[in-house]
N, C-alpha and C positions, 0 to 999 in steps of 0.2 A: 504494500500500500504506500503510495507516494504522499508527500506533504499536502498537496491539494486535496486529496481524498480524505486525509486525516482532518484537515480544517473543515471540510464539509461534514464529517462525522461530529466534530465539536459543535458546529452550527446546529445539527440535529439535537444534540443533548441540550444546548442552550435554549432552543425553542421549546423543548419539553418542559424545561424549568419555567420559562416565561408563560407557557400555557397553564401551568399549575399555580401561578401567583394568586389568582382570585380564590383559591381553595386552601390557602395556608393561613390559619388564624393569626391575626395581628398585623397583617400586611395591608389590610383595607381599613378605611375610616368608617364612621357611622353612616356616611352617604354612599358607601360601597366603592369609594375611589382607592385604587391601588397606590400605596405610598402617599395618599392624600392628594394625588395629582390628577389622575385620570380614571375613568371607568372602563373596565374591560368587560364587554358583554360576550355572549356566546358566539357571536359573529367574529369578534376579535380573537377569541380563543380558537375558533375553527381556522382562521387565517394563520395564526401562529402555529397551530398543530400541522396544518397542511404544508407550511414552509419547512417545518422540521422533518416531516415525512419525505418531502421532495429532496431535502438535503441528504437524508439517510439513504434514500434510493439511489441518488446520484453517486454518492460515495461508494456504495456497494456495487453499482453497475460498472462504471468505467471512468477513466480520466476525462474523455470527451464529454460524458454526461455531467461530470462535476463542473467542468469549464462552462458548459451551457447553463447549468444551474446558477453559478456565480454571476455570469454575465447578465442573464435575464432577471433573476431574483434581485441581484444587487442594484441594477439600474432602477427597477420598479420601486424597491424599498427606499433607496436613497432619495429618489425624486419625490416619493410620498413624504419623507421627512422634511425635505426642503420646502415643499408646498405647505406642510403643516407649520413650519417655522414662519413662513411669510404670511399665512392666512389664518392660522389656528385650526385649520381643518385639513385632513389628508384625503386622498382619493381611494386608497385600498379598502377603507371601511365605509366608503361612500359618504363620509362626513361633509365634504365640500359640496356635494349634491343635495344632501339632506338638510344641512345646517348653514351652508354658505360660509362667508368670512366671519370669524368670531373675534370679538374685541377682548383678547386675553392679554394679560401683562407679558412683556417680553421674557421675563424670567420663566414664567409658566410655559410659554411656547418653546423656549430652549430646552427646559427639562423634559417636556413631553416628546420632543422630536429629536433630540440629540441621539438617543439610542438608534432610531431608524437611520439617521444620517451616518452614524459611525458603523453600524452593522452593515448597512447597504454599501457605504463607501468602501469598507474593507473588502466586501464581496466583489465589488467592481474591480478593485485593485488585484484581488486574487484571480478573477476571471480573465482580466486583460493583461495585467502586468506579470504576476507570478506565472501564469500559464505560458506566456511568451518566453520567459526565462527558462521554464521547464522544457519547452519545445526546443529552444536553442541549444540546450544541453543534450538533445537527442533522446530524451526520456519519454516514456509513456506511462 
């Protein structure tokens, strides 16, 4: 198993953890917001779980499947975070379509969207940058 596939397996584990956040006592406030910042509903949990399953399947299947996962997933996830940072709503959870632009404090928008930007941004780096380095070394 090469480093790209290992990183995808780590993504799968991390998404399993993220999916479980709503179900760990003490991590949500009285309004049901995780870490007091955002509400994760069943749709969010399903998206996180699907992202993790996709990562696991890609890591298991092949290096090209892993590269495809990182490129597509990373681009979609990072752009969702950037849109959320700018508008307070993302598109993966349909928030921008259902709620439009939200007037949230900048700190809240940063805290809510930085994980998507970082996780998606690193996935883009893995899918385009690390994959290119791996291919230049003649590895599969």
